C-alpha angles and dihedrals in degrees: 000000000000126000093026121164120197106201122192116195108205119233087234093065100041099038138030097253093187095055095086089219135064109290121162118206090220096174093058092043090055090050090050090050090054091048092051089048088058090051097050090045090068118113091247105020121190119250111253137210109189121205130179136198118239093235116169090347095064116013100064093049094044089048092049092055094038093233097172104113100333127158113251116261137145090268093048092048090053087057091047089051094050092046095047092047091050097048089045088057089052091050091050093051092048091048092051092053094044093047091050087057091053097257108145094223122166110201114220127190106234096205092056095068108011127080137167120251123179091339096311132098116250122203111211093196115020089161089077090064092043091052093051092049093046091058097046099264130133116232111219118203133163141198111280147160112269136177126261100191105291094348137072125251136182116240099199119198087241090058090046090053093051095046091048089051088057090054097041104049120214093017114146117229121221120190113192107200137163094256131067095250141295117333132200086238126041116236090028120244124238113299092358114151124217120257112259101210135020133178129191093274093050092049090053090050091051092051090056088070102027120071129196112245120204112216138165090257095043122027095168099069105259116237096345088052090051092050091048090054091048091060086070090064122097128206090351136134122212136187120207112193145150106278096176092082121088114261091007093117096048090045091054093047091047088058101255115153105267136159125324123338115214121195116196 
């Protein structure tokens, strides 16, 4: 595809993850839409795949029904249904704001064509994404509950980003989070600055001391979970930066020095 950017908008910057109920941070989403409009207005704009975390629309429901690796049952499927419906609502609201800003997004329901096989996400129809990109569109996918045979699995937006980078070679990953980058300690201590550069070995070292913590507001492991997913990437560069600040996304996509650079 060439010059492809896979951008993941963290649930913490587009929703109020601590609310315990679906709350969209509409003001910031509108700012993000304007920033993306600046990017695609360039003479030779990058191709974009836009991903979003489920935030307060998905994590509390998935946590309530314990949808991490559960056998399918009527009760579990009710939880799947509620979670899917909620993240679909989030995707629709994001799409409306982005479309109003002139971004040619095409919202896709992750659970309709993604499953989990042997611990990895499997795309049943990657050509749909390729077709959208080829004609100048922006595929829009979010974290969701998917099926792993007869069990449930969580397809986080982080995992989607990494798996897509394996299919679209030389794509650059951008993770817009609510912190300034990756820190030696998580959560960071007072006045601690983010690390500027990380390679695969450094990420592994960090994960020796940082553990993923499953909570009601984040069932995918926060920053340690993101780093663990990134280790699945191959020959890929990623930027992890604070996307809650105005113009931070457009600055990152325009190549300004932001956050932590990860080379894998």
